[in-house]
C-alpha positions, 0 to 999 in steps of 0.5 A, a space after each residue: 615461474 616459467 612464462 609459457 605460450 600465450 593462449 587466446 592472445 590474438 595480437 598479430 592482426 590488431 597490432 598490425 594496425 598500430 604499426 603505422 605512426 599515422 594509423 592509416 588503418 583506423 576503421 573509419 574516418 569518423 572514428 579518427 575525427 572523434 579521436 582527434 577532437 578528444 585529444 584536442 580537448 585533453 590538451 585544452 585541460 592542461 597548462 600550455 608551455 610558454 617556452 617552446 610552442 613548437 613542442 606544444 604544436 607537435 604534441 597536439 598534432 600527434 597525440 591522437 595517434 599516440 593515444 590509439 597506440 596506447 590502447 593497442 598496447 594496453 589491449 594486448 599486453 605482454 609479460 617481461 622478456 616476451 614483449 614481441 609485438 610491443 617491441 615490433 610496434 615500437 621499432 616500426 614507429 621509430 623507423 617510420 620516423 626515419 630514426 638514424 638507427 633502430 636496434 632491436 633484440 636488445 636484452 631479448 626484446 628491447 629496442 634502442 633508437 638514435 635520433 641525431 639532431 641537426 645541430 652539434 651537441 651532447 647526447 642524452 637518453 630517455 627510457 620507457 619500460 614495456 612489460 605488463 603483469 600477471 593480473 586479470 584486468 577489472 576496468 571499464 575500458 573498451 580497450 581492456 586486456 584480452 590476453 591470458 597466458 601461463 604464469 607459475 604453472 597457472 593460467 592468468 590474465 595479463 594486464 598493464 597494471 602499473 602504467 608501462 603502456 602509458 610510459 611506452 606511449 609517451 616515449 613514442 609520442 616524444 619520438 614523434 615530437 622530436 623527429 618533427 623538429 630534428 633540425 632544432 635538436 642540439 645533439 643526439 637523443 637515445 630512446 631506450 625501450 626496456 623489457 622486463 622492468 618487473 623482473 625477468 622469468 626465473 632462470 633468465 636475465 633481463 631488464 635494465 641490468 642486462 641492457 647496461 651490460 649489453 652496452 646500451 649506454 655506449 656508442 654514443 654514451 649519454 651524459 644523462 638519462 631521463 625517465 618517468 612513471 605514472 603515480 596512482 595517487 596523483 591527478 592528471 596535470 601534476 608532476 612529481 620528483 625527488 632530489 636524491 633518494 627516490 625509490 628503494 633497493 629491492 632484494 628477495 629471499 627464499 627460505 625452506 624450513 625442513 622438519 620431520 613429517 608426522 601425524 597431526 595427532 602425534 606432534 611429539 613424533 615430528 619436527 614441526 616446520 610450521 611452528 618453526 616457520 611461524 617463529 621465523 616470520 615473527 623473528 624477521 620483524 625484529 630486524 626492522 624494529 630492534 636491529 636497525 636505526 629507527 629513522 633508517 627506511 627499510 622493509 622486511 616482508 614475507 609475502 608467500 608461505 606454503 606448506 602441508 597437504 591436509 589438516 591432520 598431517 604435520 608436513 616435512 617442510 614449509 616454503 617462505 618467500 619475501 622482499 627486503 627494501 632498503 636505501 643504505 648499502 650498510 643496512 642492506 648488509 645488516 638485514 641479510 646478516 640478521 636474517 641468516 642469524 635469526 633463521 639459523 637460531 630458530 631452526 636449530 632450537 626446533 631441531 630442524 634445518 633450513 635453506 636460505 637464498 638471498 638475492 640482491 636485486 635492483 639498487 636504490 634509484 637516486 636522482 642526481 641532485 645537480 640534474 634535479 636542481 637543473 630540471 625542476 624549473 622546466 617542470 614548474 614552467 610547464 604545469 605551474 609550480 603549484 602542480 609540481 610536488 617534491 616527493 618523499 622517498 618510497 619503498 617501491 623499487 624501479 630498475 631505472 636505477 641501473 641506468 642512473 648508476 652509470 650516468 646522472 639520472 632524473 626520474 619523475 612521476 606523472 599524474 594519471 588520475 582523471 577527475 572523478 575517477 577512482 583508480 586501484 593502486 599499482 599492480 591491482 586489477 582496477 588500476 586506471 591510468 587515464 589517456 589525458 596523462 599522455 599529452 602531459 607526459 609528452 610535453 614534459 619529457 620533450 621539454 626536459 630533453 630539449 632544455 637539457 641539450 640546450 644547456 650542454 656544450 655545442 660539440 659533437 
């Protein structure tokens, strides 16, 4: 699963255009004017905050530049721990905004910026993820991905098929908004741009876990952290959140079933790993249906199985890989225990042997109940209570959990589907997060951060 050198990836010249926060190198003034007009139209379709007209004005002032940056990031995506050009764009933007501190190379390619307000107060953090996926894009965008690279030994397309380009752009926009009103900020805002949310390459460390271990939440330590994620089932102008459990813990497993190879015409001479693997797959489904409480959320999925070279040869072994999703630590333990018991019993009965590797991954993302109750009114004020959805927990995972395990966290969903657009789901070639979600995200996150800091004691 090594990530190799990109091929046909002309990123340096196009991204050099995006290094300026004001995009002075846009090809023509007419193109820039058209983009500004489009951005104004986008803003006019979303509700206006009644609380902070300064934030609204700043969003309108910067959104065209931020949308263009989103296009640059989307057109030239980078896989986890390889976000070299994206992090360079981010760092250049923060420096151009005269951030008090800009740190690069955090957890390989992460960027951390510190914006110190003009008023005394607390510290709050905000996080966006930057990495893309090994997916070949199939969208009508003029800025569709141009990148191909090597992944798992194969040449593949690279695409922002989960909205991380929007997340990064929104946070760059929030940086512009808050930097423009620095004197009004009561405290410090720590901007965390994170690599490898989708997971680092095999044999490497990365993501939120590594950032936390490298001390990203220290000096100064925030009292809370905020993050957002697009949602492919939610229209633009709508926001969503959950109080408490929101996204599941993510574990992975690798199983090798070992038998005895033989001619397909003489199965009695074999110890058939294909048959044993088939029984294991069916046996694993009983964990959810027969071993766990029926109301306890969990998933056990075998997502990959490989074995054999041709139809008339019973192979020596079969490889299986899969994922486990849970919320309860006890259920997490029970699933691993039952998995080992099931595989051991089936393989022993079949006369073979096995290797099982169970990897504990991202913990569950749990929103702080106190912080959720405090910040939900801000979301309702910005887009209207009828456009804020209280979401049920889902079995997807998100390594924002590592941050939220250290300090109280509030993670919310950003509507991304434009009227009349049919988008593919997350991690699909047809995934389309609309530009019009960006000013909504900028406004929402800027207000959340300012409202939070204004609610905190004014000491520094």
